[in-house]
GUVO-109364 format. One record per residue (C-alpha): residue number from 0; residue in three letters; x, y, z. Coordinates in steps of 0.5 Angstrom, whole numbers, plus 500, padded with zeros to 3 digits. Layout:
BEGIN
[NUM, 'ALA', [X, Y, Z]];
...
REM end
This chain:
BEGIN
[0, 'MET', [212, 428, 383]];
[1, 'TYR', [218, 432, 386]];
[2, 'ARG', [220, 439, 382]];
[3, 'TYR', [226, 441, 383]];
[4, 'ASP', [227, 448, 386]];
[5, 'ASP', [233, 453, 384]];
[6, 'ILE', [238, 449, 388]];
[7, 'ASP', [237, 441, 386]];
[8, 'GLN', [238, 444, 378]];
[9, 'ARG', [243, 449, 380]];
[10, 'ILE', [247, 442, 383]];
[11, 'VAL', [246, 438, 378]];
[12, 'ALA', [248, 443, 372]];
[13, 'GLU', [254, 444, 376]];
[14, 'ARG', [255, 436, 377]];
[15, 'VAL', [256, 435, 370]];
[16, 'GLU', [261, 441, 368]];
[17, 'GLN', [264, 438, 374]];
[18, 'PHE', [264, 430, 372]];
[19, 'ARG', [265, 434, 365]];
[20, 'ASP', [272, 437, 365]];
[21, 'GLN', [274, 430, 370]];
[22, 'THR', [273, 426, 364]];
[23, 'ARG', [276, 431, 359]];
[24, 'ARG', [282, 429, 363]];
[25, 'PHE', [282, 423, 364]];
[26, 'LEU', [282, 422, 357]];
[27, 'ALA', [288, 426, 355]];
[28, 'GLY', [292, 422, 361]];
[29, 'GLN', [292, 428, 366]];
[30, 'LEU', [288, 423, 371]];
[31, 'ALA', [290, 417, 373]];
[32, 'GLU', [286, 411, 373]];
[33, 'ASP', [286, 410, 381]];
[34, 'ASP', [284, 418, 381]];
[35, 'PHE', [279, 418, 376]];
[36, 'ARG', [276, 411, 378]];
[37, 'PRO', [272, 414, 385]];
[38, 'LEU', [269, 420, 380]];
[39, 'ARG', [267, 416, 376]];
[40, 'LEU', [263, 412, 381]];
[41, 'GLN', [259, 417, 384]];
[42, 'ASN', [258, 420, 378]];
[43, 'GLY', [254, 413, 376]];
[44, 'LEU', [259, 410, 371]];
[45, 'TYR', [262, 403, 371]];
[46, 'VAL', [267, 399, 367]];
[47, 'GLN', [263, 393, 366]];
[48, 'LYS', [266, 387, 362]];
[49, 'HIS', [264, 389, 355]];
[50, 'ALA', [263, 397, 355]];
[51, 'PRO', [262, 402, 361]];
[52, 'MET', [255, 402, 365]];
[53, 'LEU', [252, 408, 367]];
[54, 'ARG', [247, 408, 372]];
[55, 'VAL', [241, 413, 372]];
[56, 'ALA', [238, 415, 378]];
[57, 'VAL', [231, 415, 379]];
[58, 'PRO', [229, 418, 386]];
[59, 'TYR', [224, 413, 390]];
[60, 'GLY', [222, 410, 383]];
[61, 'MET', [218, 415, 381]];
[62, 'LEU', [218, 418, 373]];
[63, 'SER', [215, 424, 370]];
[64, 'SER', [213, 421, 362]];
[65, 'ALA', [218, 427, 360]];
[66, 'GLN', [224, 422, 364]];
[67, 'VAL', [221, 416, 361]];
[68, 'ARG', [222, 421, 354]];
[69, 'MET', [229, 422, 355]];
[70, 'PHE', [230, 416, 357]];
[71, 'ALA', [227, 413, 350]];
[72, 'HIS', [233, 418, 347]];
[73, 'ILE', [238, 416, 351]];
[74, 'ALA', [237, 409, 349]];
[75, 'ARG', [237, 411, 341]];
[76, 'LYS', [242, 416, 341]];
[77, 'TYR', [248, 414, 346]];
[78, 'ASP', [247, 406, 347]];
[79, 'ARG', [244, 400, 343]];
[80, 'GLY', [237, 402, 344]];
[81, 'TYR', [234, 399, 350]];
[82, 'GLY', [235, 400, 358]];
[83, 'HIS', [235, 396, 364]];
[84, 'PHE', [231, 397, 370]];
[85, 'SER', [234, 395, 377]];
[86, 'THR', [232, 392, 383]];
[87, 'ARG', [234, 399, 385]];
[88, 'GLN', [229, 402, 382]];
[89, 'ASN', [234, 405, 378]];
[90, 'ILE', [236, 405, 370]];
[91, 'GLN', [241, 402, 367]];
[92, 'PHE', [244, 403, 359]];
[93, 'ASN', [250, 398, 359]];
[94, 'TRP', [254, 401, 352]];
[95, 'PRO', [254, 409, 353]];
[96, 'LYS', [262, 411, 350]];
[97, 'LEU', [266, 414, 355]];
[98, 'ALA', [267, 420, 352]];
[99, 'GLU', [260, 421, 351]];
[100, 'VAL', [257, 420, 358]];
[101, 'PRO', [257, 427, 361]];
[102, 'ASP', [253, 429, 355]];
[103, 'ILE', [248, 424, 357]];
[104, 'LEU', [249, 427, 364]];
[105, 'ALA', [246, 434, 361]];
[106, 'ASP', [242, 430, 357]];
[107, 'LEU', [237, 428, 364]];
[108, 'ALA', [240, 435, 368]];
[109, 'LYS', [234, 438, 362]];
[110, 'VAL', [229, 433, 366]];
[111, 'GLU', [231, 433, 373]];
[112, 'MET', [235, 427, 373]];
[113, 'HIS', [242, 425, 374]];
[114, 'ALA', [247, 419, 376]];
[115, 'ILE', [250, 422, 383]];
[116, 'GLN', [252, 417, 388]];
[117, 'THR', [248, 411, 384]];
[118, 'SER', [254, 408, 386]];
[119, 'GLY', [262, 408, 391]];
[120, 'ASN', [262, 409, 398]];
[121, 'CYS', [256, 413, 399]];
[122, 'ILE', [249, 414, 401]];
[123, 'ARG', [246, 410, 394]];
[124, 'ASN', [240, 412, 391]];
[125, 'ILE', [234, 411, 397]];
[126, 'THR', [228, 406, 395]];
[127, 'THR', [221, 406, 397]];
[128, 'ASP', [215, 402, 397]];
[129, 'HIS', [212, 402, 389]];
[130, 'LEU', [206, 404, 391]];
[131, 'ALA', [208, 409, 396]];
[132, 'GLY', [202, 415, 397]];
[133, 'VAL', [196, 411, 393]];
[134, 'ALA', [197, 405, 397]];
[135, 'PRO', [190, 404, 401]];
[136, 'ASP', [194, 402, 407]];
[137, 'GLU', [199, 406, 408]];
[138, 'ILE', [200, 410, 415]];
[139, 'VAL', [203, 416, 412]];
[140, 'ASN', [206, 418, 406]];
[141, 'PRO', [214, 416, 405]];
[142, 'LEU', [215, 420, 398]];
[143, 'VAL', [216, 426, 403]];
[144, 'TRP', [221, 423, 408]];
[145, 'THR', [224, 420, 402]];
[146, 'GLU', [226, 426, 399]];
[147, 'VAL', [228, 430, 406]];
[148, 'LEU', [234, 424, 407]];
[149, 'ARG', [236, 425, 398]];
[150, 'GLN', [237, 432, 399]];
[151, 'TRP', [240, 430, 406]];
[152, 'SER', [244, 425, 404]];
[153, 'THR', [246, 428, 397]];
[154, 'PHE', [253, 431, 397]];
[155, 'HIS', [254, 430, 404]];
[156, 'PRO', [261, 432, 406]];
[157, 'GLU', [261, 427, 413]];
[158, 'PHE', [259, 420, 409]];
[159, 'ALA', [261, 422, 402]];
[160, 'PHE', [267, 416, 402]];
[161, 'LEU', [264, 411, 408]];
[162, 'PRO', [267, 404, 409]];
[163, 'ARG', [263, 401, 404]];
[164, 'LYS', [256, 403, 400]];
[165, 'PHE', [249, 405, 404]];
[166, 'LYS', [243, 404, 402]];
[167, 'ILE', [236, 406, 406]];
[168, 'ALA', [230, 403, 405]];
[169, 'VAL', [223, 407, 407]];
[170, 'SER', [216, 404, 409]];
[171, 'GLY', [210, 407, 409]];
[172, 'ALA', [205, 402, 409]];
[173, 'THR', [202, 396, 414]];
[174, 'GLN', [206, 391, 408]];
[175, 'ASP', [213, 392, 408]];
[176, 'ARG', [214, 393, 400]];
[177, 'ALA', [221, 397, 400]];
[178, 'ALA', [224, 390, 404]];
[179, 'ILE', [226, 395, 409]];
[180, 'LYS', [230, 389, 413]];
[181, 'LEU', [235, 387, 407]];
[182, 'HIS', [237, 396, 408]];
[183, 'ASP', [243, 398, 412]];
[184, 'ILE', [238, 402, 415]];
[185, 'GLY', [230, 401, 414]];
[186, 'LEU', [225, 405, 417]];
[187, 'GLN', [218, 403, 418]];
[188, 'ALA', [213, 409, 419]];
[189, 'VAL', [209, 408, 425]];
[190, 'ARG', [204, 412, 430]];
[191, 'ASN', [204, 413, 437]];
[192, 'GLU', [199, 412, 442]];
[193, 'GLN', [198, 419, 442]];
[194, 'GLY', [198, 418, 434]];
[195, 'ASP', [204, 422, 433]];
[196, 'VAL', [208, 420, 427]];
[197, 'GLY', [215, 417, 427]];
[198, 'PHE', [219, 411, 425]];
[199, 'ALA', [222, 405, 427]];
[200, 'VAL', [229, 404, 425]];
[201, 'LEU', [232, 398, 424]];
[202, 'VAL', [240, 398, 422]];
[203, 'GLY', [245, 392, 420]];
[204, 'GLY', [241, 389, 414]];
[205, 'GLY', [243, 386, 407]];
[206, 'MET', [244, 381, 403]];
[207, 'GLY', [251, 379, 399]];
[208, 'ARG', [257, 375, 401]];
[209, 'THR', [254, 375, 408]];
[210, 'PRO', [245, 377, 408]];
[211, 'ILE', [243, 379, 414]];
[212, 'ILE', [235, 381, 417]];
[213, 'GLY', [236, 388, 419]];
[214, 'GLN', [235, 389, 427]];
[215, 'VAL', [230, 394, 430]];
[216, 'ILE', [234, 400, 433]];
[217, 'ARG', [229, 404, 436]];
[218, 'GLU', [222, 402, 436]];
[219, 'PHE', [220, 409, 435]];
[220, 'LEU', [223, 416, 434]];
[221, 'PRO', [220, 422, 433]];
[222, 'TRP', [220, 425, 425]];
[223, 'GLN', [223, 431, 428]];
[224, 'HIS', [230, 428, 429]];
[225, 'LEU', [230, 424, 424]];
[226, 'LEU', [237, 427, 420]];
[227, 'THR', [240, 427, 427]];
[228, 'TYR', [239, 420, 430]];
[229, 'LEU', [241, 417, 422]];
[230, 'GLU', [247, 422, 423]];
[231, 'ALA', [249, 418, 430]];
[232, 'VAL', [249, 411, 425]];
[233, 'LEU', [252, 413, 420]];
[234, 'ARG', [258, 417, 424]];
[235, 'VAL', [259, 410, 428]];
[236, 'TYR', [259, 405, 422]];
[237, 'ASN', [264, 411, 419]];
[238, 'ARG', [268, 411, 426]];
[239, 'TYR', [268, 404, 427]];
[240, 'GLY', [266, 400, 420]];
[241, 'ARG', [272, 395, 417]];
[242, 'ARG', [277, 399, 412]];
[243, 'ASP', [282, 394, 411]];
[244, 'ASN', [277, 389, 408]];
[245, 'LEU', [272, 390, 403]];
[246, 'TYR', [268, 383, 405]];
[247, 'LYS', [267, 385, 412]];
[248, 'ALA', [266, 393, 411]];
[249, 'ARG', [257, 394, 411]];
[250, 'ILE', [255, 396, 416]];
[251, 'LYS', [252, 389, 417]];
[252, 'ILE', [258, 385, 420]];
[253, 'LEU', [260, 391, 425]];
[254, 'VAL', [253, 390, 428]];
[255, 'LYS', [254, 383, 428]];
[256, 'GLU', [261, 384, 432]];
[257, 'ARG', [259, 388, 436]];
[258, 'THR', [252, 387, 438]];
[259, 'LEU', [246, 390, 437]];
[260, 'PRO', [246, 392, 444]];
[261, 'MET', [253, 396, 445]];
[262, 'TYR', [251, 399, 438]];
[263, 'ARG', [246, 402, 440]];
[264, 'ASP', [249, 405, 446]];
[265, 'GLU', [254, 407, 442]];
[266, 'VAL', [249, 411, 437]];
[267, 'GLU', [246, 413, 443]];
[268, 'ALA', [251, 416, 446]];
[269, 'GLU', [253, 420, 439]];
[270, 'TRP', [246, 422, 438]];
[271, 'ALA', [246, 425, 445]];
[272, 'SER', [251, 431, 441]];
[273, 'LEU', [246, 432, 435]];
[274, 'VAL', [239, 432, 438]];
[275, 'ASP', [236, 439, 439]];
[276, 'GLY', [242, 441, 433]];
[277, 'PRO', [241, 444, 427]];
[278, 'GLY', [240, 437, 424]];
[279, 'THR', [234, 437, 427]];
[280, 'LEU', [227, 437, 422]];
[281, 'THR', [221, 443, 423]];
[282, 'LYS', [214, 443, 420]];
[283, 'GLU', [216, 448, 415]];
[284, 'ILE', [222, 444, 413]];
[285, 'VAL', [217, 439, 411]];
[286, 'ASP', [211, 442, 409]];
[287, 'GLY', [216, 446, 404]];
[288, 'ILE', [219, 440, 401]];
[289, 'ALA', [211, 437, 401]];
[290, 'SER', [210, 443, 397]];
[291, 'ARG', [215, 442, 392]];
[292, 'PHE', [211, 435, 390]];
[293, 'THR', [204, 436, 384]];
[294, 'GLN', [198, 432, 386]];
[295, 'PRO', [194, 428, 381]];
[296, 'ALA', [188, 432, 379]];
[297, 'TYR', [183, 426, 382]];
[298, 'ARG', [177, 426, 380]];
[299, 'ALA', [170, 424, 384]];
[300, 'LEU', [168, 418, 381]];
[301, 'PRO', [165, 411, 384]];
[302, 'LYS', [168, 406, 389]];
[303, 'ARG', [167, 401, 383]];
[304, 'ASP', [166, 403, 376]];
[305, 'SER', [160, 399, 373]];
[306, 'GLU', [163, 397, 366]];
[307, 'LEU', [168, 394, 369]];
[308, 'LYS', [165, 387, 371]];
[309, 'THR', [161, 388, 364]];
[310, 'TYR', [169, 388, 362]];
[311, 'LEU', [171, 382, 366]];
[312, 'ASP', [165, 378, 366]];
[313, 'ALA', [166, 378, 358]];
[314, 'ASP', [174, 378, 357]];
[315, 'GLY', [177, 372, 361]];
[316, 'ALA', [185, 375, 358]];
[317, 'PHE', [182, 382, 361]];
[318, 'ALA', [180, 378, 367]];
[319, 'ARG', [186, 375, 369]];
[320, 'TRP', [191, 380, 368]];
[321, 'HIS', [186, 385, 372]];
[322, 'GLY', [187, 379, 378]];
[323, 'ARG', [194, 380, 378]];
[324, 'ASN', [196, 386, 375]];
[325, 'VAL', [192, 392, 378]];
[326, 'HIS', [193, 394, 385]];
[327, 'ALA', [188, 397, 390]];
[328, 'HIS', [189, 405, 391]];
[329, 'LYS', [186, 409, 396]];
[330, 'VAL', [182, 414, 392]];
[331, 'PRO', [174, 411, 389]];
[332, 'GLY', [175, 409, 383]];
[333, 'TYR', [182, 409, 381]];
[334, 'ALA', [186, 404, 381]];
[335, 'ALA', [195, 402, 380]];
[336, 'VAL', [196, 398, 374]];
[337, 'THR', [203, 394, 374]];
[338, 'LEU', [207, 393, 367]];
[339, 'SER', [210, 388, 366]];
[340, 'LEU', [217, 388, 364]];
[341, 'LYS', [217, 380, 364]];
[342, 'ARG', [215, 378, 357]];
[343, 'PRO', [216, 371, 355]];
[344, 'GLY', [224, 372, 351]];
[345, 'VAL', [226, 378, 354]];
[346, 'PRO', [231, 379, 359]];
[347, 'PRO', [227, 381, 366]];
[348, 'GLY', [227, 389, 366]];
[349, 'ASP', [229, 391, 359]];
[350, 'ALA', [225, 396, 355]];
[351, 'THR', [227, 398, 349]];
[352, 'THR', [227, 405, 346]];
[353, 'GLU', [220, 404, 342]];
[354, 'GLN', [217, 401, 348]];
[355, 'LEU', [219, 407, 354]];
[356, 'GLU', [216, 411, 348]];
[357, 'ALA', [209, 408, 348]];
[358, 'ILE', [210, 408, 356]];
[359, 'ALA', [210, 415, 357]];
[360, 'GLU', [204, 416, 352]];
[361, 'LEU', [200, 411, 356]];
[362, 'VAL', [203, 415, 363]];
[363, 'ASP', [200, 422, 359]];
[364, 'ARG', [194, 419, 357]];
[365, 'TYR', [192, 415, 364]];
[366, 'SER', [196, 417, 370]];
[367, 'PHE', [197, 424, 371]];
[368, 'GLY', [204, 423, 367]];
[369, 'GLU', [207, 419, 373]];
[370, 'LEU', [210, 413, 372]];
[371, 'ARG', [213, 409, 378]];
[372, 'VAL', [219, 404, 378]];
[373, 'THR', [219, 397, 382]];
[374, 'HIS', [224, 393, 386]];
[375, 'GLU', [220, 387, 382]];
[376, 'GLN', [223, 390, 375]];
[377, 'ASN', [217, 393, 372]];
[378, 'LEU', [213, 399, 372]];
[379, 'ILE', [207, 402, 375]];
[380, 'LEU', [201, 407, 373]];
[381, 'PRO', [199, 409, 380]];
[382, 'ASP', [193, 413, 378]];
[383, 'VAL', [188, 409, 373]];
[384, 'GLU', [181, 410, 373]];
[385, 'GLN', [177, 404, 373]];
[386, 'ARG', [173, 406, 368]];
[387, 'GLU', [180, 406, 363]];
[388, 'LEU', [183, 400, 365]];
[389, 'HIS', [181, 395, 359]];
[390, 'ALA', [183, 400, 354]];
[391, 'LEU', [189, 400, 358]];
[392, 'TRP', [190, 394, 358]];
[393, 'ARG', [188, 393, 350]];
[394, 'GLU', [194, 398, 349]];
[395, 'ALA', [199, 395, 353]];
[396, 'LYS', [198, 388, 351]];
[397, 'ALA', [200, 391, 344]];
[398, 'LEU', [206, 394, 347]];
[399, 'GLY', [208, 387, 350]];
[400, 'LEU', [207, 389, 357]];
[401, 'ALA', [201, 387, 359]];
[402, 'THR', [203, 379, 361]];
[403, 'PRO', [198, 377, 367]];
[404, 'ASN', [204, 375, 371]];
[405, 'ILE', [206, 379, 377]];
[406, 'GLY', [208, 375, 383]];
[407, 'LEU', [208, 368, 378]];
[408, 'ILE', [214, 365, 377]];
[409, 'THR', [215, 367, 371]];
[410, 'ASN', [215, 374, 374]];
[411, 'ILE', [223, 373, 375]];
[412, 'ILE', [228, 377, 378]];
[413, 'ALA', [235, 377, 374]];
[414, 'CYS', [241, 382, 376]];
[415, 'PRO', [245, 382, 369]];
[416, 'GLY', [249, 377, 370]];
[417, 'GLY', [255, 374, 367]];
[418, 'ASP', [253, 377, 360]];
[419, 'PHE', [255, 384, 363]];
[420, 'CYS', [257, 385, 369]];
[421, 'SER', [265, 383, 371]];
[422, 'LEU', [264, 381, 377]];
[423, 'ALA', [259, 375, 375]];
[424, 'ASN', [260, 368, 376]];
[425, 'ALA', [255, 366, 372]];
[426, 'VAL', [250, 368, 367]];
[427, 'SER', [243, 370, 370]];
[428, 'ILE', [239, 372, 363]];
[429, 'PRO', [239, 365, 360]];
[430, 'VAL', [237, 362, 366]];
[431, 'ALA', [232, 366, 366]];
[432, 'LEU', [230, 365, 360]];
[433, 'ALA', [230, 357, 359]];
[434, 'ILE', [226, 357, 367]];
[435, 'ASP', [220, 362, 363]];
[436, 'GLU', [220, 358, 357]];
[437, 'ARG', [219, 352, 361]];
[438, 'PHE', [213, 355, 364]];
[439, 'GLN', [209, 358, 358]];
[440, 'ASN', [202, 355, 360]];
[441, 'LEU', [198, 360, 364]];
[442, 'ASP', [194, 356, 366]];
[443, 'TYR', [199, 352, 370]];
[444, 'VAL', [202, 358, 371]];
[445, 'HIS', [197, 361, 375]];
[446, 'ASP', [195, 355, 379]];
[447, 'ILE', [202, 354, 382]];
[448, 'GLY', [200, 361, 386]];
[449, 'GLU', [204, 367, 389]];
[450, 'LEU', [211, 365, 387]];
[451, 'ASP', [218, 369, 387]];
[452, 'LEU', [224, 366, 383]];
[453, 'ASN', [230, 371, 383]];
[454, 'ILE', [237, 369, 380]];
[455, 'SER', [244, 373, 382]];
[456, 'GLY', [250, 372, 377]];
[457, 'CYS', [254, 373, 383]];
[458, 'MET', [255, 373, 391]];
[459, 'ASN', [253, 381, 391]];
[460, 'SER', [247, 379, 390]];
[461, 'CYS', [243, 384, 385]];
[462, 'GLY', [237, 380, 383]];
[463, 'HIS', [236, 378, 391]];
[464, 'HIS', [236, 371, 391]];
[465, 'HIS', [237, 370, 398]];
[466, 'ILE', [230, 373, 399]];
[467, 'GLY', [227, 369, 394]];
[468, 'HIS', [222, 364, 395]];
[469, 'ILE', [227, 360, 390]];
[470, 'GLY', [232, 363, 390]];
[471, 'ILE', [238, 362, 384]];
[472, 'LEU', [246, 364, 386]];
[473, 'GLY', [251, 363, 380]];
[474, 'VAL', [258, 360, 382]];
[475, 'ASP', [264, 359, 379]];
[476, 'LYS', [267, 351, 379]];
[477, 'GLY', [274, 351, 376]];
[478, 'GLY', [272, 356, 370]];
[479, 'GLU', [265, 353, 369]];
[480, 'GLU', [258, 356, 371]];
[481, 'TRP', [254, 353, 376]];
[482, 'TYR', [248, 354, 380]];
[483, 'GLN', [247, 354, 387]];
[484, 'ILE', [239, 353, 389]];
[485, 'SER', [235, 355, 395]];
[486, 'ILE', [228, 356, 398]];
[487, 'GLY', [224, 359, 403]];
[488, 'GLY', [227, 366, 402]];
[489, 'SER', [222, 372, 403]];
[490, 'GLN', [221, 379, 404]];
[491, 'GLY', [217, 383, 408]];
[492, 'TYR', [217, 384, 416]];
[493, 'ALA', [217, 378, 416]];
[494, 'ALA', [223, 376, 412]];
[495, 'SER', [227, 371, 411]];
[496, 'LEU', [233, 368, 408]];
[497, 'GLY', [233, 362, 404]];
[498, 'LYS', [237, 356, 405]];
[499, 'VAL', [241, 352, 401]];
[500, 'ILE', [238, 346, 399]];
[501, 'GLY', [245, 343, 397]];
[502, 'PRO', [250, 342, 392]];
[503, 'SER', [250, 346, 386]];
[504, 'PHE', [247, 345, 379]];
[505, 'ALA', [250, 345, 372]];
[506, 'ARG', [246, 351, 368]];
[507, 'ALA', [242, 346, 364]];
[508, 'ASP', [239, 342, 370]];
[509, 'VAL', [237, 349, 373]];
[510, 'PRO', [229, 348, 370]];
[511, 'ASP', [229, 341, 371]];
[512, 'VAL', [231, 343, 378]];
[513, 'VAL', [225, 348, 379]];
[514, 'GLU', [220, 344, 376]];
[515, 'LYS', [221, 338, 381]];
[516, 'LEU', [221, 343, 386]];
[517, 'ILE', [214, 346, 384]];
[518, 'THR', [212, 338, 383]];
[519, 'TYR', [213, 336, 390]];
[520, 'TYR', [210, 342, 393]];
[521, 'LEU', [203, 342, 388]];
[522, 'GLU', [204, 335, 391]];
[523, 'HIS', [205, 337, 398]];
[524, 'ARG', [200, 342, 399]];
[525, 'ASP', [193, 342, 403]];
[526, 'ALA', [190, 347, 399]];
[527, 'PRO', [189, 351, 393]];
[528, 'GLU', [191, 357, 396]];
[529, 'GLU', [197, 355, 401]];
[530, 'ARG', [204, 357, 398]];
[531, 'PHE', [209, 355, 395]];
[532, 'ILE', [213, 359, 401]];
[533, 'ASP', [208, 356, 406]];
[534, 'VAL', [210, 349, 404]];
[535, 'VAL', [217, 350, 404]];
[536, 'GLN', [216, 353, 412]];
[537, 'ARG', [212, 348, 413]];
[538, 'LEU', [215, 342, 412]];
[539, 'GLY', [223, 345, 412]];
[540, 'ILE', [227, 344, 406]];
[541, 'GLU', [229, 337, 408]];
[542, 'PRO', [224, 333, 404]];
[543, 'PHE', [225, 337, 398]];
[544, 'LYS', [231, 336, 398]];
[545, 'ARG', [231, 329, 398]];
[546, 'HIS', [226, 329, 393]];
[547, 'ILE', [231, 333, 388]];
[548, 'TYR', [237, 329, 390]];
[549, 'GLY', [234, 323, 391]];
[550, 'ASP', [238, 316, 394]];
[551, 'SER', [245, 316, 396]];
[552, 'ASP', [247, 314, 391]];
[553, 'LYS', [244, 320, 387]];
[554, 'LYS', [248, 324, 390]];
[555, 'GLN', [254, 322, 389]];
[556, 'THR', [253, 321, 382]];
[557, 'HIS', [251, 329, 382]];
[558, 'ARG', [258, 330, 388]];
[559, 'ALA', [262, 327, 382]];
[560, 'ARG', [259, 331, 376]];
[561, 'GLN', [262, 337, 382]];
[562, 'LEU', [268, 334, 382]];
[563, 'ALA', [269, 333, 376]];
[564, 'ALA', [267, 340, 373]];
[565, 'ALA', [272, 343, 378]];
REM end
């Protein structure tokens, strides 16, 4: 865990008092709505369909047990008994009262937390791999670098009012678990032939209305120049990014219109005035930040616990959970464990007050007091001794946190959708629950194998539908909720964007469509280990499309239903 120093704590405390005064003046009619809006947004406060929504920053997805207990306290005292973990590794509270938000922020400050820059046209929460620091395939530990970026970007005066929101993701491993190609800036840690650490820099990625895969703008950037080069990237964007059109304001549009070579040339020219300047990182600076991270007191353990095999052989349910929810660890004798927030009948990513309190206890007993939030809206205990896995599983199962579905179709990613969000065209949660209910046979789900199913309630793509193996997008047609289905999306270093299979569907039809897609896949895979995404890439979307829509008469009937709804 990163621990605040005096400067960190003072910044957060002063921001709380500043926002308390701003809120007081707004409620007293002394501050206009248009003036208050940017102030509340940069403190993570939205006005949603039914109530304000507060988005709390979880930098690089890392939490202490004390912070998890604070979430439970906030959910109980200020909300309706739960919090919602998002695909940005943050937590959201959907029902706070505006007048009480400064009190919530003051409580968060007590445990080294805040909601700064979780909204607004600024650099948002820096994200990374949820297995950072423990993954066996790690090139470098990205946590220190994400903290460097957090400190640099927080309250950066030049980038407080960008043309649009700006997101940065960092990967330090050979496998990309941070979706760096779908961010405004993606950073991949690399080593050159001499073994020096640096970063491959990607720009112009993103989802939303115009999904684009990010492109490499620099193959190797020495770590010393990380901040000055990113500053150059952002300066060019800040200078030329559109401010007259909300839908064309992201850096991905600017890079596409100017072309990557031209954008690269402009960045290099800007960087020439910054390189080796005051923003250059030194070993002393990086080591100083690294020293603020606490380190687990790992024990010397055998690579494989002898009792674990006995439990795996004797208990099929435990073995199934172990196969899906337990992950390899770089330290012998340890494992990382996913606590699934995808229990049947529960909105994806939601955790109750009671669960949060119980999770904090598990974190203290099993994982050195540390927890991670994943992009898939689950939680991870990163440092569990293998000999404790069976005991942890029993406790997690009793809490409804041991669904063995990580990487499977019922590990659904979904935004809050039209039930909460005023931007949404359609609901997401009821669709997710209906699909989940359709696939409750665990044997069938495991036979289907690896499959990412993502749902967004609007084109903003908070549910990352573009990179789902099956993606579902809520659309509005004449005031009615319809759903567009895409297939073939994926994240990672070989990221791809899903392609829409055809006209949209009524809400009640969506589970049937998903089931038909799965049926076609199962009938046409060459072997049990061939994944859904592999079959889509091999066959293309046309065979799936024909299977769903059938002959031309059925297509015409489907189209007629759409037109009638419109």
